[in-house]
C-alpha positions in Angstrom: 4.5 10.1 18.3 4.6 9.6 14.6 1.2 8.6 13.1 1.0 6.1 10.3 -0.5 7.4 7.2 -1.5 4.2 4.8 -4.1 5.5 2.4 -3.6 6.9 -1.2 -3.0 10.4 0.5 -0.7 9.3 3.0 2.6 10.1 1.4 1.3 13.5 0.3 0.1 14.3 3.8 3.4 13.3 5.5 5.5 15.3 3.0 3.4 18.3 3.5 3.5 18.2 7.2 7.3 17.6 6.9 7.8 20.8 4.7 5.8 22.8 7.1 7.7 21.8 10.0 11.2 22.5 8.0 9.8 25.9 7.5 9.7 26.4 11.0 5.7 26.0 11.8 4.8 23.9 14.7 1.9 22.5 12.6 0.3 20.5 15.4 -3.4 21.6 15.0 -3.6 21.4 11.3 -1.6 18.2 11.1 -4.3 16.7 13.5 -6.9 18.1 11.0 -5.2 16.4 8.1 -5.0 13.0 10.0 -8.8 13.3 10.3 -8.9 13.8 6.4 -6.5 10.7 6.2 -8.9 8.7 8.5 -11.9 9.5 6.4 -10.0 8.5 3.2 -8.9 5.4 4.8 -12.3 4.4 5.7 -13.7 4.9 2.1 -10.7 2.9 0.7 -9.9 5.6 -2.1 -7.9 4.0 -5.0 -7.5 7.3 -6.9 -5.9 10.3 -5.5 -9.0 12.6 -6.1 -11.5 13.9 -3.7 -14.8 12.4 -4.3 -18.1 13.9 -3.1 -18.5 10.9 -0.7 -14.9 11.6 0.9 -15.6 15.3 1.3 -19.1 14.6 2.9 -17.5 12.0 5.3 -14.7 14.3 6.4 -16.9 17.2 6.9 -19.5 15.6 8.8 -19.9 16.9 12.3 -18.2 14.7 15.0 -19.9 13.9 18.5 -17.8 16.3 20.2 -18.6 19.2 17.8 
């Protein structure tokens, strides 16, 4: 299943995951972590490709299952 990455970081995340997999890494757990980052960025509707304090805090906030 391919995830859709539509935030400002989506293209970069997809390229990075593809590169790692072409190098022979399974890259499943870390791809899932990057997807969580993507979702945090999507919720803040980031318009510039820079990581703001708000985005970093949203991404690093503990989830209910942690």
